[in-house]
C-alpha positions as CSV (number, residue, x, y, z in Angstrom):
1,M,0.0,0.0,0.0
2,E,2.9,2.4,0.7
3,Q,4.1,1.8,-2.9
4,V,0.6,2.4,-4.3
5,V,0.4,5.7,-2.4
6,D,3.8,6.6,-3.5
7,A,2.9,5.9,-7.2
8,L,-0.3,8.0,-6.9
9,L,1.6,10.9,-5.3
10,T,4.3,10.7,-8.0
11,G,1.7,10.9,-10.8
12,A,-0.2,13.6,-9.0
13,G,3.0,15.6,-8.5
14,M,3.9,15.4,-12.2
15,L,0.4,16.5,-13.1
16,W,0.5,19.4,-10.6
17,K,3.8,20.7,-12.0
18,A,2.4,20.6,-15.6
19,L,-1.1,21.8,-14.8
20,W,-0.7,25.5,-15.7
21,A,1.0,24.6,-19.0
22,L,-1.9,22.3,-19.9
23,I,-4.5,25.0,-19.3
24,F,-2.5,27.6,-21.1
25,G,-2.0,25.3,-24.1
26,Y,-5.6,24.4,-24.4
27,V,-6.7,28.0,-24.1
28,I,-4.5,29.0,-27.0
29,S,-5.6,25.9,-29.0
30,A,-9.3,26.7,-28.5
31,G,-8.8,30.3,-29.5
32,I,-7.1,29.3,-32.8
33,Q,-9.7,26.7,-33.6
34,V,-12.4,29.3,-33.4
35,T,-10.7,31.6,-35.9
36,V,-10.0,29.0,-38.7
37,T,-12.6,26.6,-40.2
38,R,-11.9,23.2,-41.5
39,E,-13.3,24.1,-44.9
40,Q,-10.6,26.8,-45.3
41,M,-8.0,24.1,-44.6
42,A,-9.4,21.6,-47.2
43,R,-9.7,24.1,-50.0
44,A,-6.0,24.8,-49.9
45,L,-4.7,21.2,-49.6
46,G,-6.1,19.5,-52.8
47,D,-2.8,19.3,-54.7
48,R,0.4,17.6,-53.8
49,G,3.4,19.8,-53.3
50,V,5.9,21.2,-50.8
51,R,3.8,24.3,-50.3
52,Q,0.6,22.4,-49.7
53,A,2.4,20.0,-47.2
54,A,3.8,22.9,-45.3
55,L,0.4,24.6,-45.2
56,A,-1.1,21.3,-44.0
57,S,1.4,21.3,-41.2
58,V,0.4,24.9,-40.3
59,F,-3.3,23.9,-40.2
60,G,-2.4,20.8,-38.1
61,F,-0.6,23.1,-35.7
62,I,-3.6,25.3,-35.2
63,S,-6.0,22.3,-35.0
64,S,-7.0,20.2,-32.1
65,S,-4.2,18.5,-30.1
66,C,-6.3,15.6,-28.8
67,S,-5.1,12.5,-30.6
68,F,-8.6,11.2,-31.3
69,A,-9.9,14.6,-32.4
70,A,-6.8,14.9,-34.7
71,L,-7.8,11.6,-36.3
72,A,-11.3,12.8,-37.0
73,A,-10.0,16.2,-38.3
74,S,-7.5,14.4,-40.6
75,R,-10.2,12.2,-42.0
76,S,-12.4,15.2,-42.5
77,V,-9.7,17.0,-44.4
78,L,-9.1,14.0,-46.6
79,V,-12.8,13.5,-47.4
80,K,-13.1,17.2,-48.3
81,G,-10.5,16.9,-51.0
82,A,-7.1,17.1,-49.5
83,H,-4.3,15.0,-51.1
84,P,-3.5,11.9,-48.8
85,A,0.1,13.2,-48.3
86,N,-1.3,16.5,-47.0
87,A,-3.8,14.7,-44.8
88,I,-0.9,12.7,-43.3
89,A,1.1,16.0,-42.8
90,F,-1.9,17.5,-41.1
91,L,-2.2,14.5,-38.8
92,I,1.4,14.5,-37.7
93,A,1.4,18.2,-37.0
94,S,-1.8,18.2,-35.1
95,T,-0.4,15.7,-32.6
96,N,3.3,16.7,-32.4
97,L,3.5,20.4,-33.3
98,V,1.1,21.6,-30.6
99,I,1.6,24.3,-28.0
100,E,0.5,22.5,-24.9
101,L,2.6,19.4,-25.5
102,G,5.7,21.6,-25.9
103,A,4.8,23.6,-22.8
104,V,4.5,20.5,-20.6
105,L,7.7,19.0,-21.9
106,W,9.5,22.3,-21.1
107,V,8.1,22.2,-17.5
108,L,9.0,18.5,-16.9
109,V,12.3,18.0,-18.6
110,G,13.5,21.3,-20.1
111,W,13.4,23.5,-23.2
112,R,15.7,21.3,-25.2
113,F,13.0,18.6,-25.3
114,T,10.5,21.2,-26.5
115,L,12.8,22.1,-29.3
116,G,13.5,18.4,-30.0
117,N,9.8,17.7,-30.2
118,I,9.3,20.6,-32.7
119,L,12.1,19.2,-34.9
120,L,10.6,15.7,-34.5
121,G,7.3,16.8,-35.9
122,L,8.9,18.7,-38.8
123,L,11.1,15.8,-39.7
124,M,8.2,13.3,-39.5
125,V,6.3,15.5,-42.0
126,L,9.3,15.7,-44.3
127,Y,10.0,12.0,-44.2
128,A,6.3,11.1,-44.7
129,Y,6.2,13.5,-47.7
130,L,9.3,11.8,-49.3
131,L,8.1,8.3,-48.6
132,T,4.6,8.9,-50.0
133,R,6.3,10.3,-53.1
134,I,8.2,7.1,-53.5
135,W,5.2,4.8,-52.8
136,L,1.6,5.7,-52.3
137,P,-0.7,3.3,-54.2
138,G,-3.4,5.5,-55.8
139,N,-6.1,2.9,-55.7
140,L,-5.3,2.2,-52.0
141,A,-5.7,5.9,-51.1
142,E,-8.9,6.3,-53.2
143,K,-10.5,3.3,-51.5
144,A,-9.5,4.7,-48.1
145,R,-11.2,8.0,-49.1
146,E,-14.4,6.2,-50.1
147,H,-14.3,4.2,-46.9
148,A,-13.8,7.4,-44.8
149,E,-16.7,9.1,-46.6
150,R,-19.0,6.3,-45.7
151,A,-17.8,6.3,-42.1
152,Q,-18.3,10.1,-41.8
153,E,-21.8,10.0,-43.3
154,A,-22.7,7.3,-40.8
155,E,-21.6,9.5,-37.9
156,G,-23.7,12.5,-39.0
157,M,-21.3,15.4,-38.8
158,A,-17.8,16.5,-37.8
159,M,-17.1,18.7,-34.9
160,E,-16.5,22.3,-35.8
161,H,-16.1,25.4,-33.6
162,G,-16.8,28.4,-35.8
163,M,-18.8,31.6,-36.3
164,K,-19.1,34.1,-39.1
165,G,-16.7,37.1,-39.2
166,N,-12.9,37.7,-39.1
167,W,-10.6,36.8,-36.3
168,R,-10.9,40.3,-34.7
169,D,-14.7,40.0,-34.6
170,K,-14.4,36.6,-32.9
171,L,-11.8,37.6,-30.3
172,L,-13.5,40.9,-29.5
173,S,-17.1,39.6,-29.0
174,R,-18.9,37.8,-26.2
175,E,-20.0,35.1,-28.7
176,G,-16.4,34.6,-29.8
177,W,-15.2,34.0,-26.3
178,S,-18.2,31.8,-25.6
179,N,-17.1,29.7,-28.5
180,I,-13.6,29.6,-27.3
181,A,-14.8,28.5,-23.9
182,H,-16.9,25.8,-25.5
183,A,-14.0,24.6,-27.6
184,F,-11.8,24.6,-24.5
185,F,-14.1,22.3,-22.6
186,V,-14.8,20.1,-25.5
187,E,-11.0,19.5,-25.8
188,W,-10.8,18.8,-22.0
189,K,-13.8,16.4,-22.2
190,M,-11.9,14.4,-24.9
191,V,-8.5,14.4,-23.2
192,W,-8.9,14.5,-19.4
193,K,-9.1,10.7,-19.1
194,E,-6.1,10.3,-21.4
195,I,-4.1,12.9,-19.4
196,L,-5.1,11.5,-16.0
197,F,-4.4,7.9,-17.1
198,G,-1.0,8.9,-18.6
199,F,0.2,10.6,-15.4
200,T,-1.1,7.8,-13.2
201,V,0.6,5.1,-15.4
202,A,3.8,7.1,-15.3
203,G,3.6,7.2,-11.5
204,F,3.0,3.5,-11.2
205,I,5.7,2.5,-13.7
206,S,8.2,4.8,-12.0
207,V,7.6,3.0,-8.6
208,F,6.9,-0.6,-9.6
209,V,9.1,-1.2,-12.6
210,P,12.8,-1.6,-11.6
211,Q,15.7,-0.1,-13.6
212,S,16.8,-3.6,-14.6
213,F,13.7,-3.9,-16.8
214,W,14.5,-0.7,-18.7
215,N,18.1,-1.9,-19.0
216,M,16.7,-5.1,-20.6
217,L,14.2,-3.3,-22.8
218,F,16.5,-0.4,-23.9
219,L,20.1,-0.8,-24.7
220,I,22.1,1.9,-22.9
221,G,25.6,3.4,-23.3
222,E,28.6,1.8,-21.7
223,S,28.6,4.3,-18.9
224,G,24.9,3.9,-18.3
225,G,22.7,6.4,-20.1
226,D,25.7,8.5,-21.3
227,A,25.3,11.5,-23.7
228,S,27.0,9.7,-26.6
229,P,25.7,6.2,-27.0
230,T,26.6,4.1,-30.1
231,F,24.5,4.1,-33.2
232,L,23.2,0.6,-32.4
233,V,21.9,1.9,-29.0
234,V,20.2,4.9,-30.6
235,L,18.7,2.7,-33.4
236,E,17.4,0.1,-30.9
237,N,15.9,2.7,-28.6
238,A,14.2,4.5,-31.5
239,L,12.7,1.2,-32.8
240,V,11.6,-0.2,-29.5
241,A,10.0,3.0,-28.0
242,P,7.0,3.1,-30.4
243,V,6.4,-0.6,-29.6
244,V,6.2,0.3,-25.9
245,A,3.8,3.2,-26.9
246,F,1.6,0.7,-28.8
247,F,0.8,-1.2,-25.6
248,T,0.3,1.9,-23.4
249,F,-2.9,2.9,-25.2
250,I,-2.1,6.5,-24.4
251,G,-2.3,9.6,-26.7
252,S,0.0,12.5,-27.2
253,M,-0.5,14.3,-23.9
254,G,-0.5,11.1,-21.9
255,N,2.8,10.2,-23.5
256,V,4.6,13.3,-22.2
257,P,5.0,12.1,-18.5
258,L,6.0,8.6,-19.8
259,A,8.6,10.2,-22.0
260,A,10.0,12.2,-19.0
261,M,10.0,9.0,-17.0
262,L,12.0,7.1,-19.8
263,W,14.5,9.9,-19.9
264,S,15.0,9.6,-16.2
265,R,15.5,5.8,-16.7
266,E,18.5,6.4,-19.0
267,A,16.9,5.9,-22.5
268,S,18.7,7.7,-25.3
269,L,17.5,11.0,-26.6
270,G,16.6,9.3,-29.9
271,G,14.5,6.8,-28.1
272,V,12.6,9.4,-26.0
273,M,12.0,11.5,-29.2
274,S,10.7,8.4,-31.0
275,F,8.4,7.7,-28.1
276,L,7.0,11.2,-28.2
277,G,5.9,10.7,-31.8
278,A,4.5,7.2,-31.1
279,D,1.0,8.3,-30.0
280,L,0.1,7.8,-33.7
281,V,0.8,4.1,-33.5
282,A,-0.9,3.3,-30.1
283,A,-3.3,0.4,-30.4
284,T,-6.4,2.5,-30.0
285,V,-5.2,4.9,-32.7
286,V,-4.6,2.0,-35.1
287,W,-8.1,0.7,-34.4
288,V,-9.7,4.0,-35.2
289,H,-7.8,4.2,-38.5
290,V,-9.2,0.7,-39.3
291,K,-12.7,2.0,-38.6
292,Y,-12.0,5.1,-40.8
293,Y,-10.1,3.7,-43.7
294,G,-10.2,-0.1,-43.6
295,W,-7.4,-2.5,-42.7
296,R,-5.2,-2.1,-45.8
297,Y,-4.8,1.7,-45.6
298,A,-4.7,1.6,-41.7
299,L,-1.7,-0.8,-41.8
300,F,0.0,1.2,-44.6
301,L,-0.5,4.4,-42.6
302,S,0.7,2.9,-39.3
303,G,3.8,1.4,-41.0
304,L,4.6,4.7,-42.7
305,L,4.3,6.6,-39.4
306,Y,6.4,4.0,-37.5
307,V,9.2,4.4,-40.0
308,C,8.9,8.2,-39.9
309,M,8.9,8.5,-36.1
310,A,11.9,6.2,-35.7
311,A,13.9,7.9,-38.4
312,A,13.0,11.4,-37.0
313,G,13.9,10.3,-33.5
314,I,17.4,9.2,-34.7
315,S,17.8,12.4,-36.7
316,V,17.0,14.6,-33.7
317,H,19.5,12.7,-31.6
318,Y,22.3,13.3,-34.0
319,L,21.3,16.9,-34.9
320,F,21.4,17.7,-31.2
321,A,24.7,15.9,-30.8
322,A,26.2,17.9,-33.8
323,A,25.0,21.2,-32.3
324,G,26.1,20.3,-28.8
325,L,22.5,20.5,-27.5
326,T,22.1,17.0,-26.1
327,P,20.8,17.3,-22.6
328,E,23.3,16.0,-20.1
329,Q,21.2,16.1,-16.9
330,R,18.6,13.5,-16.2
331,P,16.2,15.0,-13.6
332,A,15.3,12.5,-10.9
333,L,11.6,11.8,-10.6
334,E,11.6,13.6,-7.2
335,E,12.4,16.8,-9.0
336,M,9.4,16.4,-11.2
337,V,6.9,15.8,-8.4
338,R,7.9,18.3,-5.8
339,F,5.0,20.1,-4.1
340,A,6.0,23.6,-2.8
341,I,4.8,27.2,-2.6
342,D,6.8,28.3,-5.6
343,H,6.3,29.7,-9.1
344,T,4.4,26.6,-10.1
345,F,1.9,27.1,-7.3
346,F,1.1,30.6,-8.3
347,L,1.0,29.8,-12.0
348,N,-1.4,27.0,-11.3
349,L,-3.6,29.3,-9.3
350,T,-3.6,31.9,-12.1
351,F,-4.5,29.5,-14.8
352,L,-7.2,27.8,-12.7
353,V,-8.8,31.2,-12.4
354,V,-8.6,31.5,-16.2
355,A,-10.2,28.1,-16.5
356,G,-12.9,29.2,-14.0
357,I,-13.7,32.3,-16.2
358,L,-14.0,30.1,-19.3
359,L,-16.3,27.7,-17.3
360,W,-18.5,30.7,-16.4
361,L,-18.7,31.8,-20.1
362,H,-19.4,28.2,-21.1
363,L,-22.3,27.9,-18.6
364,R,-23.7,31.4,-19.0
365,G,-24.8,31.0,-22.6
366,G,-23.7,31.3,-26.1
367,T,-22.9,27.6,-26.4
368,P,-24.3,25.5,-29.2
369,S,-27.7,24.1,-28.9
370,H,-28.4,20.8,-27.2
371,Q,-29.1,19.2,-30.6
372,T,-25.7,20.3,-31.8
373,Q,-23.9,19.2,-28.7
374,E,-25.6,15.8,-29.0
375,R,-24.4,15.4,-32.6
376,V,-20.9,16.3,-31.4
377,R,-21.2,13.7,-28.6
378,R,-22.1,11.0,-31.2
379,T,-19.2,12.1,-33.4
380,L,-16.8,11.8,-30.4
381,E,-18.1,8.3,-29.6
382,G,-17.1,7.3,-33.1
383,V,-13.4,8.4,-32.6
384,S,-12.7,8.2,-28.9
385,A,-11.4,5.2,-27.0
386,W,-13.4,6.3,-24.0
387,P,-17.2,6.5,-23.6
388,V,-18.5,10.1,-24.0
389,P,-21.1,11.1,-21.5
390,R,-24.6,12.2,-22.7
391,L,-25.1,16.0,-22.2
392,P,-28.0,17.2,-20.1
393,A,-30.8,19.0,-21.9
């Protein structure tokens, strides 16, 4: 029981340290979602090209950061006419190039991991673009689009947070901020179980799984987690990390505390980076892809993403080594879970007040009708690994 309590406190401490960053990231994400519609994205992404892939990455960056919402958004973009390569770029960016993920990484393990995660996302987009240029069976992609169209029609509608007017009108009006508040809480409804589960699992793994297990699973340098492991060590770490992520069933935000835990357990930088990108090959994500596109395209997409995240993780490792940016300190878990009256305490209080204001706006009015919310709920049930509660009338 003492170990169970210790595991729960460890997970709670990591969540407490990252709480303000989570709220801040989702406020920014909700604000951007309200100002840009999905139709605007799809119209610009119909052709294949470097410009379109880059634009798809930008749209992914400003889209939802929940893994399951990103899957639905990527499918919607594909159905509305985007080239498959651009839809893949959108999917990668919407789960890796997101503000809240980078903010939580910075808080837990430092700014170099935030920079590394940005590079990871950009390199994954680049590698996916190059690989789909070499091999992307046209009939396979077309059949996947047709399958996705049928799946989307069966669900009724895609979730959209939008209102007429330019971004100034949206940000300077009560209706705009009500929509931001609604988007903020829709995001949290989708991810709070994933986040809570991720931090709890990280706490239990850190307490109950001995270092000998990680030494068996991940090869480490001769000096034990040194800053310059051999290529074989980096390659093995980058290939094994996504397999670990497959069995954790956790999305992008839930992977962050586990990645921090892996770094503290002496995995290489390439392995940690590969793990951060591996939310796209978690078992639940693969299953959603099967529902959307059918088995053939889901396996093709999962294999493509696996190669991209492993290659990108290795690339980030050696780019950091060449630039002298490889982190040398491995913070102990005790440093990540410390409760104290410090800057984290006051930042959490500040952003909890912000969340309270958004909750007030959300409850006071200006939110979508009950019928619209019910359609959104049914859509989320089609993409989420978790049951979505029915909203009160």
